[in-house]
KERO-503614 format. One record per residue: residue in three letters; x, y, z of N, C-alpha, C in turn. Coordinates in steps of 0.1 Angstrom, whole numbers, padded with zeros to 4 digits, always signed. Layout:
# KERO-503614
ALAXYZXYZXYZ/...
//
This chain:
# KERO-503614
MET+0426-0418+2708+0423-0432+2703+0436-0438+2695/GLN+0440-0449+2698+0451-0457+2691+0445-0468+2683/TYR+0450-0469+2670+0447-0479+2662+0462-0486+2659/LYS+0457-0501+2657+0468-0510+2653+0465-0520+2643/LEU+0473-0522+2633+0471-0533+2625+0481-0543+2623/LEU+0475-0557+2627+0483-0568+2630+0482-0579+2621/LYS+0492-0584+2614+0491-0595+2606+0493-0608+2612/LYS+0486-0617+2611+0486-0632+2618+0484-0641+2607/ASN+0492-0654+2608+0489-0665+2600+0477-0676+2606/ALA+0475-0674+2619+0465-0681+2628+0460-0672+2639/LEU+0446-0676+2641+0440-0669+2650+0442-0676+2665/SER+0441-0668+2675+0441-0675+2688+0426-0679+2692/VAL+0425-0684+2703+0410-0688+2706+0402-0676+2708/ILE+0407-0666+2714+0397-0655+2715+0396-0647+2702/GLU+0406-0648+2693+0403-0639+2680+0394-0648+2672/TYR+0395-0662+2674+0387-0670+2664+0372-0667+2668/GLU+0368-0666+2682+0354-0663+2686+0351-0651+2683/ILE+0359-0641+2684+0355-0628+2676+0354-0627+2662/TYR+0360-0634+2655+0359-0635+2640+0345-0643+2639/LYS+0342-0654+2645+0331-0663+2643+0318-0654+2644/ASN+0318-0643+2655+0308-0634+2657+0306-0627+2649/LEU+0317-0621+2642+0316-0610+2629+0310-0618+2618/TYR+0314-0631+2617+0309-0638+2603+0294-0642+2604/ASP+0290-0643+2617+0275-0646+2620+0269-0633+2621/ASN+0274-0622+2624+0265-0611+2624+0268-0598+2617/SER+0279-0597+2612+0283-0584+2605+0275-0584+2592/SER+0272-0571+2589+0262-0568+2577+0271-0570+2565/VAL+0283-0571+2567+0291-0572+2553+0298-0587+2553/SER+0293-0595+2560+0296-0609+2560+0292-0616+2548/THR+0300-0624+2541+0296-0632+2530+0299-0648+2534/PRO+0293-0655+2525+0293-0671+2528+0309-0677+2528/PHE+0315-0667+2519+0330-0670+2515+0340-0667+2528/HIS+0334-0662+2538+0342-0658+2549+0342-0670+2561/ASN+0336-0679+2557+0336-0691+2565+0350-0696+2567/ILE+0355-0698+2580+0369-0703+2579+0371-0718+2576/SER+0359-0725+2579+0362-0740+2573+0365-0739+2557/PHE+0357-0731+2552+0359-0729+2536+0374-0723+2531/LEU+0377-0713+2539+0390-0708+2537+0401-0717+2540/GLU+0400-0726+2550+0412-0735+2553+0411-0747+2542/ILE+0398-0749+2536+0400-0758+2524+0406-0754+2513/LEU+0404-0739+2510+0412-0733+2498+0427-0732+2500/GLU+0431-0733+2511+0446-0732+2517+0451-0746+2514/LYS+0443-0755+2517+0449-0769+2518+0451-0775+2504/ILE+0440-0771+2493+0444-0776+2481+0450-0766+2472/ARG+0454-0753+2476+0461-0743+2469+0476-0744+2477/LYS+0485-0751+2474+0496-0753+2481+0504-0740+2480/SER+0502-0732+2470+0511-0719+2468+0504-0708+2476/LEU+0494-0710+2484+0488-0700+2490+0488-0702+2505/VAL+0490-0690+2514+0490-0689+2526+0477-0682+2531/LEU+0469-0688+2539+0459-0679+2547+0463-0671+2556/THR+0460-0658+2555+0465-0648+2566+0453-0639+2572/TYR+0455-0634+2581+0445-0624+2587+0449-0610+2591/LEU+0443-0601+2589+0449-0587+2592+0439-0581+2602/ILE+0442-0580+2613+0433-0576+2625+0436-0562+2628/LEU+0425-0552+2630+0426-0539+2632+0420-0537+2645/TYR+0429-0532+2654+0427-0528+2669+0424-0513+2670/LYS+0416-0511+2680+0412-0497+2685+0413-0497+2701/ASP+0422-0489+2706+0425-0490+2719+0426-0506+2725/ASN+0433-0513+2718+0435-0528+2721+0424-0535+2720/ASN+0413-0532+2714+0400-0541+2712+0400-0542+2697/ILE+0397-0555+2693+0396-0558+2680+0383-0552+2673/ILE+0385-0546+2662+0370-0540+2656+0369-0544+2644/ALA+0379-0550+2637+0377-0556+2623+0389-0566+2618/ILE+0384-0577+2613+0394-0588+2608+0391-0590+2593/MET+0401-0591+2586+0401-0596+2572+0409-0608+2568/PRO+0404-0620+2563+0411-0630+2558+0416-0628+2544/TYR+0426-0632+2541+0433-0631+2528+0443-0642+2524/PHE+0446-0642+2512+0458-0651+2509+0470-0644+2503/SER+0481-0649+2506+0494-0645+2501+0500-0656+2494/HIS+0508-0654+2481+0515-0664+2475+0526-0667+2486/ARG+0528-0681+2487+0539-0686+2494+0554-0680+2493/ASN+0555-0678+2480+0570-0672+2476+0569-0658+2477/PHE+0560-0650+2480+0559-0636+2478+0551-0630+2491/LEU+0552-0636+2503+0544-0633+2513+0540-0621+2517/ASN+0549-0610+2517+0548-0596+2520+0544-0588+2508/LEU+0544-0593+2495+0542-0587+2485+0526-0588+2478/SER+0520-0599+2480+0508-0602+2475+0499-0603+2486/MET+0485-0599+2481+0472-0602+2489+0460-0604+2480/THR+0453-0614+2481+0441-0618+2473+0432-0618+2484/SER+0419-0611+2483+0408-0613+2493+0405-0628+2493/LEU+0403-0633+2482+0400-0649+2481+0401-0655+2468/PRO+0405-0665+2466+0408-0670+2450+0395-0674+2445/TYR+0395-0678+2433+0383-0684+2425+0373-0673+2425/GLY+0375-0660+2424+0367-0648+2425+0356-0649+2436/CYS+0359-0654+2448+0351-0653+2460+0352-0639+2464/TYR+0341-0636+2473+0342-0622+2481+0350-0622+2493/GLY+0355-0611+2496+0364-0611+2507+0363-0596+2514/GLY+0373-0592+2520+0373-0580+2527+0372-0581+2542/PHE+0372-0569+2548+0371-0569+2563+0358-0571+2568/LEU+0356-0579+2580+0345-0582+2587+0345-0572+2599/TYR+0333-0563+2602+0333-0556+2612+0319-0552+2617/LYS+0319-0547+2628+0304-0543+2633+0301-0530+2628/ASP+0289-0529+2624+0284-0514+2617+0288-0502+2623/GLN+0288-0503+2637+0290-0491+2644+0305-0486+2642/TYR+0311-0495+2637+0328-0488+2634+0331-0485+2622/LYS+0319-0487+2611+0323-0486+2598+0331-0473+2594/GLU+0325-0461+2599+0330-0447+2597+0345-0446+2600/GLU+0346-0450+2612+0362-0447+2617+0371-0458+2611/ILE+0366-0470+2605+0374-0479+2597+0377-0473+2585/SER+0367-0466+2578+0367-0461+2565+0378-0450+2566/VAL+0378-0441+2576+0388-0430+2578+0401-0436+2580/PHE+0404-0448+2587+0416-0453+2589+0421-0459+2576/LEU+0414-0464+2567+0419-0469+2555+0422-0459+2547/LYS+0416-0448+2547+0420-0437+2537+0434-0431+2544/GLN+0438-0432+2556+0450-0428+2559+0460-0436+2560/ASN+0459-0449+2559+0468-0461+2561+0467-0471+2551/LYS+0476-0474+2544+0476-0481+2532+0478-0494+2536/PHE+0470-0502+2537+0470-0517+2543+0472-0528+2534/ILE+0472-0524+2520+0474-0535+2510+0490-0538+2507/SER+0491-0549+2501+0506-0553+2496+0506-0547+2481/LEU+0518-0551+2477+0521-0545+2464+0513-0549+2452/VAL+0510-0562+2452+0502-0568+2442+0489-0573+2450/SER+0479-0566+2451+0467-0570+2457+0453-0569+2451/ILE+0443-0576+2455+0430-0576+2449+0420-0581+2459/ILE+0410-0571+2461+0399-0575+2470+0386-0574+2463/ASN+0380-0585+2464+0366-0585+2458+0355-0583+2470/SER+0347-0572+2469+0339-0567+2478+0324-0568+2475/TYR+0316-0573+2483+0301-0574+2479+0293-0565+2493/LYS+0286-0555+2489+0278-0548+2497+0287-0541+2507/ASP+0300-0535+2503+0306-0528+2513+0314-0515+2505/SER+0313-0504+2510+0316-0491+2504+0330-0485+2511/ILE+0334-0493+2522+0346-0484+2526+0360-0485+2518/TYR+0361-0494+2506+0372-0492+2497+0370-0483+2487/ASN+0357-0477+2486+0355-0467+2476+0365-0454+2477/ASN+0370-0450+2466+0376-0438+2466+0392-0438+2474/LEU+0396-0450+2477+0410-0453+2482+0420-0450+2471/LYS+0429-0439+2473+0438-0434+2465+0447-0447+2458/TYR+0449-0456+2469+0457-0468+2464+0452-0480+2457/PHE+0438-0478+2452+0432-0487+2447+0427-0483+2433/LYS+0425-0492+2425+0417-0490+2413+0405-0500+2412/GLU+0393-0495+2411+0381-0500+2412+0375-0505+2399/LYS+0369-0517+2398+0361-0523+2387+0349-0528+2391/LYS+0339-0525+2382+0326-0529+2387+0322-0543+2378/TYR+0316-0552+2387+0311-0565+2381+0295-0564+2386/SER+0289-0576+2379+0275-0578+2383+0273-0594+2388/THR+0265-0596+2398+0261-0609+2401+0245-0610+2400/TRP+0239-0621+2402+0225-0622+2400+0219-0628+2413/VAL+0210-0620+2417+0204-0625+2432+0191-0627+2431/ILE+0185-0639+2439+0172-0640+2441+0167-0635+2454/ASP+0155-0626+2456+0152-0621+2467+0143-0635+2475/THR+0147-0640+2486+0142-0651+2491+0132-0646+2505/LYS+0131-0634+2507+0122-0630+2517+0105-0633+2514/PRO+0101-0632+2502+0088-0635+2500+0083-0649+2501/SER+0072-0655+2502+0069-0670+2503+0073-0676+2492/TYR+0075-0690+2493+0081-0696+2482+0069-0696+2471/THR+0056-0698+2474+0048-0695+2465+0047-0684+2455/ASP+0049-0675+2462+0051-0660+2455+0064-0662+2444/ILE+0076-0666+2451+0088-0667+2444+0084-0676+2432/PHE+0078-0687+2432+0079-0696+2423+0069-0690+2411/GLN+0057-0682+2415+0049-0676+2405+0056-0667+2397/GLY+0068-0661+2403+0076-0650+2394+0085-0654+2386/LEU+0086-0670+2385+0097-0676+2377+0092-0677+2362/HIS+0099-0676+2353+0097-0678+2338+0088-0690+2338/SER+0078-0690+2329+0070-0701+2327+0078-0716+2324/LYS+0089-0714+2316+0098-0723+2312+0103-0730+2324/THR+0108-0722+2331+0117-0728+2345+0106-0733+2353/ARG+0093-0727+2355+0084-0735+2362+0081-0751+2358/ASN+0078-0752+2345+0076-0763+2339+0088-0774+2340/GLN+0100-0769+2339+0112-0776+2341+0112-0780+2356/ILE+0108-0774+2364+0108-0777+2378+0098-0787+2381/ARG+0087-0787+2376+0074-0796+2377+0080-0809+2370/LYS+0086-0810+2359+0092-0820+2352+0101-0828+2360/SER+0111-0822+2367+0120-0828+2374+0114-0834+2388/ILE+0102-0830+2394+0095-0833+2403+0088-0847+2399/LYS+0082-0845+2386+0073-0859+2384+0081-0868+2378/SER+0096-0866+2374+0105-0877+2372+0111-0885+2384/SER+0107-0881+2395+0108-0888+2408+0125-0889+2409/ILE+0130-0876+2409+0145-0873+2411+0145-0870+2426/ASN+0155-0880+2434+0155-0876+2447+0167-0868+2451/ILE+0164-0857+2457+0175-0847+2461+0177-0849+2475/ARG+0191-0850+2480+0195-0852+2494+0209-0848+2494/ASP+0214-0848+2505+0228-0845+2509+0237-0856+2505/MET+0250-0851+2502+0259-0862+2500+0265-0870+2513/GLU+0264-0883+2510+0267-0890+2521+0278-0898+2523/THR+0284-0904+2512+0296-0911+2513+0306-0908+2502/ILE+0317-0915+2505+0331-0912+2496+0326-0917+2482/GLU+0321-0929+2481+0317-0933+2468+0308-0923+2459/GLU+0299-0917+2467+0291-0905+2460+0300-0894+2456/VAL+0310-0891+2462+0321-0880+2459+0326-0885+2445/GLU+0330-0897+2445+0338-0903+2432+0328-0900+2420/SER+0314-0903+2423+0305-0902+2412+0305-0888+2407/ILE+0304-0880+2415+0304-0863+2411+0316-0858+2405/VAL+0327-0864+2410+0341-0863+2403+0339-0863+2387/LYS+0334-0875+2385+0332-0879+2371+0323-0870+2363/ILE+0313-0866+2370+0304-0856+2364+0310-0844+2361/TYR+0320-0837+2371+0325-0828+2368+0337-0828+2357/SER+0343-0840+2357+0353-0842+2345+0346-0840+2333/GLN+0334-0845+2331+0325-0845+2320+0324-0831+2316/LEU+0320-0823+2326+0319-0808+2324+0330-0800+2318/VAL+0342-0805+2325+0356-0799+2321+0357-0802+2306/LYS+0356-0814+2301+0359-0818+2288+0349-0811+2279/LYS+0336-0811+2283+0325-0805+2274+0332-0789+2270/HIS+0334-0783+2280+0336-0770+2279+0350-0766+2277/GLU+0358-0774+2278+0374-0772+2275+0380-0762+2286/ILE+0374-0766+2298+0378-0756+2310+0394-0758+2312/LYS+0401-0747+2311+0416-0748+2310+0421-0748+2325/LYS+0415-0742+2335+0420-0745+2348+0409-0749+2356/PRO+0408-0763+2358+0399-0769+2365+0399-0769+2380/TYR+0389-0772+2387+0393-0774+2401+0399-0787+2403/ILE+0408-0790+2412+0414-0802+2414+0404-0811+2422/ASN+0405-0826+2418+0396-0834+2426+0395-0833+2440/GLN+0403-0829+2447+0406-0829+2462+0396-0820+2466/ILE+0393-0809+2460+0382-0799+2467+0369-0805+2468/PHE+0365-0815+2460+0352-0820+2462+0353-0830+2475/TYR+0363-0837+2476+0364-0845+2491+0366-0836+2502/GLU+0373-0825+2502+0374-0817+2513+0360-0811+2515/LEU+0354-0805+2506+0342-0798+2509+0332-0810+2514/PHE+0330-0821+2508+0322-0832+2515+0325-0834+2529/PHE+0339-0836+2533+0340-0838+2547+0336-0827+2555/ALA+0339-0814+2551+0336-0802+2557+0321-0802+2562/SER+0314-0805+2550+0298-0805+2548+0293-0813+2562/LEU+0298-0823+2564+0294-0833+2578+0294-0826+2589/LYS+0302-0816+2591+0304-0810+2603+0300-0795+2604/ASP+0299-0788+2593+0296-0775+2591+0283-0773+2582/ASN+0271-0770+2587+0261-0765+2582+0259-0753+2571/ASN+0270-0745+2571+0270-0736+2562+0277-0740+2548/ILE+0281-0753+2548+0287-0758+2536+0278-0770+2531/ILE+0270-0766+2519+0258-0776+2516+0261-0783+2503/PHE+0262-0797+2504+0267-0806+2492+0252-0813+2490/LYS+0245-0811+2479+0234-0817+2475+0235-0825+2462/ILE+0230-0836+2460+0229-0845+2449+0216-0847+2445/ALA+0214-0849+2432+0200-0854+2425+0204-0867+2420/GLU+0194-0877+2425+0197-0891+2423+0184-0896+2414/TYR+0187-0904+2404+0175-0911+2397+0179-0925+2394/GLU+0169-0932+2399+0171-0948+2399+0183-0950+2405/ASP+0186-0948+2415+0200-0950+2422+0213-0946+2416/LYS+0210-0935+2406+0222-0932+2399+0224-0917+2401/ILE+0236-0912+2405+0238-0897+2408+0238-0890+2395/ILE+0230-0882+2392+0229-0874+2378+0232-0859+2380/ALA+0234-0853+2391+0238-0838+2393+0242-0837+2406/TYR+0250-0828+2409+0252-0822+2421+0253-0807+2423/SER+0252-0801+2433+0253-0787+2435+0261-0784+2449/ILE+0268-0775+2449+0274-0769+2462+0270-0756+2465/PHE+0264-0753+2477+0260-0741+2482+0268-0737+2495/LEU+0272-0726+2496+0279-0718+2508+0268-0709+2514/ARG+0267-0709+2527+0257-0701+2534+0264-0693+2545/ASN+0258-0681+2550+0260-0676+2563+0247-0674+2569/GLN+0247-0665+2579+0233-0659+2585+0221-0657+2575/ASN+0225-0649+2566+0214-0644+2558+0215-0644+2543/GLN+0227-0651+2539+0229-0654+2525+0231-0667+2520/LEU+0226-0672+2509+0230-0685+2503+0236-0684+2490/PHE+0247-0689+2488+0254-0687+2475+0255-0699+2467/TYR+0250-0700+2455+0251-0711+2445+0264-0711+2440/TRP+0273-0720+2445+0286-0718+2440+0291-0729+2430/MET+0287-0740+2429+0291-0751+2419+0282-0759+2417/ASN+0280-0763+2403+0270-0773+2399+0275-0779+2385/ALA+0271-0792+2384+0274-0799+2373+0263-0812+2371/SER+0260-0816+2360+0252-0827+2358+0254-0835+2346/ASP+0250-0847+2346+0252-0857+2335+0245-0853+2324/SER+0251-0850+2314+0244-0846+2301+0236-0858+2295/GLY+0237-0869+2299+0228-0880+2295+0215-0880+2302/TYR+0213-0872+2311+0200-0872+2318+0196-0857+2317/ALA+0199-0850+2306+0194-0836+2309+0180-0833+2307/LYS+0174-0841+2301+0159-0839+2298+0150-0840+2313/LEU+0157-0846+2323+0153-0847+2337+0152-0834+2345/ASN+0161-0823+2338+0161-0813+2345+0166-0813+2361/ALA+0176-0821+2363+0180-0822+2376+0185-0809+2383/THR+0193-0801+2374+0199-0788+2381+0186-0780+2386/ASN+0176-0778+2377+0165-0770+2381+0159-0775+2395/GLY+0157-0789+2396+0152-0795+2406+0160-0791+2419/VAL+0173-0793+2418+0181-0791+2431+0180-0777+2434/LEU+0182-0767+2424+0180-0752+2426+0167-0750+2432/ASN+0156-0755+2427+0143-0753+2434+0142-0757+2448/PHE+0147-0768+2450+0147-0775+2465+0153-0766+2475/MET+0165-0758+2471+0173-0748+2478+0165-0736+2479/LEU+0159-0731+2469+0151-0719+2469+0140-0721+2480/GLU+0132-0731+2478+0123-0735+2490+0129-0734+2503/PHE+0140-0741+2506+0145-0741+2516+0149-0727+2523/ALA+0154-0719+2513+0159-0704+2516+0148-0696+2521/SER+0137-0698+2512+0123-0691+2515+0116-0694+2529/GLU+0120-0706+2534+0114-0709+2546+0123-0705+2558/ASP+0137-0701+2555+0146-0698+2566+0144-0683+2567/ASP+0139-0680+2579+0137-0665+2582+0148-0655+2580/ASN+0159-0662+2584+0173-0654+2584+0179-0651+2568/ILE+0175-0662+2560+0181-0659+2546+0174-0651+2538/GLU+0181-0639+2533+0173-0631+2527+0175-0630+2511/GLU+0185-0637+2505+0187-0639+2492+0198-0651+2488/LEU+0194-0655+2476+0200-0666+2470+0209-0661+2457/ASN+0221-0660+2460+0230-0655+2450+0234-0666+2441/LEU+0231-0663+2428+0234-0674+2419+0248-0669+2411/GLY+0254-0660+2416+0270-0656+2410+0270-0650+2398/ALA+0281-0646+2393+0282-0637+2382+0281-0645+2368/ILE+0282-0639+2357+0280-0645+2345+0292-0640+2335/PRO+0300-0650+2331+0312-0646+2324+0308-0639+2312/TYR+0315-0632+2306+0314-0622+2293+0309-0631+2281/ASP+0298-0626+2278+0292-0632+2264+0285-0644+2265/ASN+0283-0650+2279+0277-0664+2280+0262-0660+2280/THR+0256-0660+2270+0240-0656+2270+0233-0667+2273/GLY+0238-0679+2272+0229-0693+2279+0227-0690+2294/LEU+0238-0687+2300+0238-0685+2315+0228-0674+2319/TYR+0231-0662+2311+0222-0651+2314+0207-0653+2312/HIS+0204-0662+2303+0190-0666+2301+0184-0674+2314/PHE+0194-0682+2317+0192-0692+2329+0189-0684+2341/LYS+0196-0675+2343+0194-0668+2355+0182-0657+2355/ASN+0181-0653+2343+0169-0642+2342+0157-0651+2342/ARG+0157-0662+2339+0144-0671+2341+0140-0674+2355/TRP+0150-0673+2363+0149-0677+2377+0145-0663+2385/ASN+0142-0653+2376+0137-0640+2381+0147-0635+2391/ALA+0161-0636+2388+0172-0631+2395+0175-0616+2391/MET+0174-0608+2400+0181-0593+2400+0194-0590+2397/GLU+0198-0581+2389+0213-0579+2386+0216-0570+2399/ARG+0229-0576+2406+0234-0566+2415+0249-0563+2415/ALA+0253-0552+2414+0267-0547+2416+0276-0553+2427/TYR+0288-0558+2422+0299-0559+2433+0311-0553+2427/TYR+0322-0550+2435+0333-0543+2430+0346-0553+2434/SER+0355-0550+2425+0369-0556+2427+0379-0543+2426/TYR+0388-0543+2437+0397-0534+2440+0411-0539+2437/HIS+0418-0533+2429+0432-0537+2424+0442-0527+2430/SER+0453-0534+2434+0465-0522+2435+0469-0519+2421/PHE+0477-0510+2420+0480-0503+2406+0491-0513+2400/VAL+0499-0519+2408+0508-0530+2402+0502-0541+2398/TYR+0491-0546+2406+0483-0557+2402+0476-0553+2386/ASN+0470-0541+2386+0464-0538+2374+0473-0538+2361/PHE+0484-0532+2366+0496-0532+2353+0499-0547+2350/ILE+0502-0556+2359+0506-0569+2354+0494-0576+2348/LYS+0479-0575+2352+0472-0579+2345+0469-0575+2330/LYS+0474-0563+2326+0473-0558+2314+0483-0563+2305/VAL+0495-0566+2312+0506-0571+2305+0503-0587+2302/
//
């Protein structure tokens, strides 16, 4: 058997179809592997270049990994995905063992590299990586919505009921003017929490346009008396839904719009036979408020891992 690793900045039509099939069917696929989403990140992060690492076995593609390199250090840097998103190789389960063996024998990373991996053990115990464990919080959506709702904290159930009684309308984002409204809400959030590295406004417009064509990018808004008071952005693949971004107008906090939107999507996920979990994401260190929020949604703590090259790890410490 002959193995070959090829690096490309763009996929051919055939490679794209193979990647799409892996994104839809691989057990290690995540919502962040969506090419539409990856291309948006490349578009708004001018310093980054989207690249694909393709592993062949006897001239047949068995794995593909998207990653980003810094434009000024193309061959020296590799990040699985920016903004803390999950990444890594996509492959069919039948090739897992031989891919794992190949990675142990062949150092595939660049000098300064990081891969955030969810549910994949092929990077464990690689001598050229330093491993760090993190936690995310996940709701099991396989039970019926009624059972899931009953498992929520009583305070959260009451907040959901209140949002419904408040006649909040939850729907998809539809117009550019609505994007402008949620940008203002996000700016309010940035100012309130003194976020030092906020998303640029362009990302909201790009995600909106992408959501019109791609069902795996979901842009929901909460509307009260013809005014947008909250928004949430979800990413999904075949069996996972990820709660990626949210903000609400603090002037309408008592209406519990955020809980209303999340409940709407939880019901949606429970009714989709393919979606097995709703991932609420990680919790920043010492953020007890966010911990209580996710705990009251009966979310379970689940580990994921970040793998760093030794040079990357040294730079972070410095």
